N, C-alpha and C positions, 0 to 999 in steps of 0.2 A: 645828506643828499636833499631833506624833505628842500632845500630853495631850492631844487634842479626840477624844471616840468619833464613827464614820461618819457618822451622821446628822447633831453638829457640824460636820464638817469643809463638810460638803454644804451646810448652810446659809452655810457661808463665805465657801464657793465661789461662791454666790451673791450675798450682800448683794458681795464684790469686785463683780464682773460684774458690779454692775449701775453700783458708783461708775464702774467702767469704760467702761461703755455712755454716761455722762453721765446715767443718771437716779436724779438724788442727792434727788430726794422718796419713792423708794425708798430705792433703797439706805440711808439715815440710819438709819429703824427697826431696817435689817435687818442696820447694823454698832455698831451700839450697845450690848445687851448682851456682844457680844466686849471693845468700849471696854470697857465694865466692868467686866470679866472677870482684868483686864490684858494683852488681845493687842493688841502696841503697834504691829501693821502698821492695823487699827482707830483707835486714838486718833489713830494718823499722818491718818488721812482724814477722822475724823469733824471735826479739831481742820482741815484742809484746809476742809472743807465751813461751818463756822460764822466762820470767818476771812473765806471768799473769799459767805458767803451762797447756800450752796448747796442747795435743798431743805429748807432751816431759815430762820428770821432771822437778820441775820452780828450774831457776839455775838465780842465781841476775849477777852471774860472767860470763854469757854467753849472757844472757840482755846486759845489760854494753856492754859489746863489740860490739857487734851486732846495737842496738844505738847510739854505737856514732865512729861505723866506718861509717854507715847512715847521723848525724848528721854533721860528718866532712864533708861529701861530700855538706852540702849544703841542703836537706833533711830536709824543713819546718817540720813536724809533730816527725820528726826525733830529733831534736834539741828542737822542746816543751815542748816531751817527756825526752833530757837528764832534761830538767830544771824544768820539774816535781819532776825526778830521784834524785835532789841537794834539792829540796826544802823540800822532806816531808823526806830524810832521803831512798831510796827505791835504794836498789842495794848495791850505793854509803856512804862516811858518811854525814849525814846534811849538804851545806853549800849554803846561800840562797843567798849567795855575787856571787859564780856560779850557780847556780842558775841565777839569773838576764842575766846572760851576756846567757848562752842559749834563756830563754824567749825574751833578745832584738834578735838570731841573728833570730828568728823567724817570729817574729813580723815584722824584719827590712823585711822580705819576703809577707807581710800581713794576715798575719795569726793570729787572733781576738781574740780569745782565750789568745796567744801568750801578746798580746794586751792589754788585759784586766788582764789579770794576770800580768803584767808587772805595770800597773798600780794602782791595790791592793797591790805592794811591794813596789809604792812610797807611796802611804796611809798613810801605816801604816810602813811606816822607815823597813822592813824587805831587810836584804841583801845591802842597799842601804841607806841614807843619807831621815831624812821624805823629801817630797817633794809633797806637794799638789798643783800646779805647774804643774811638772812633772807630775803627775797624773791622770791631768784631760789634757794634754796633751795627754796622750796613752790612754786614757775613747775617746777625742774625735775622734782619730784612731780609734779606734774600730768601732763608732758610735752613741758612747751612748751622 
């Protein structure tokens, strides 16, 4: 947030607080200007609200747009979110190979949930060839 003015920092903080307090109909208009400016935290939260119909009408198209925008900037939770969307066929056509790619990006940033999901996918051969050794490697990285 260092590139923002102190007024913007206060506004962003207020928007994030509204989201955390589950005041989604208030959070959406507060977060959207930051999402549009390219702030990945805001983009991720906006995607979650569209994906689940929180404070806005549910929209797969908008959820995917904002989740991808944050994920492509390296936001680990958004990358995990993209993996989940592809794994479950939520907001996009189901594509387990794409899911693996997104989970790997998040796992490489240390997200344990993505490591575990990746391990499971290797264990079951979902989106990748079944590979017990690779599954164990990811389980170990996740702390199992």
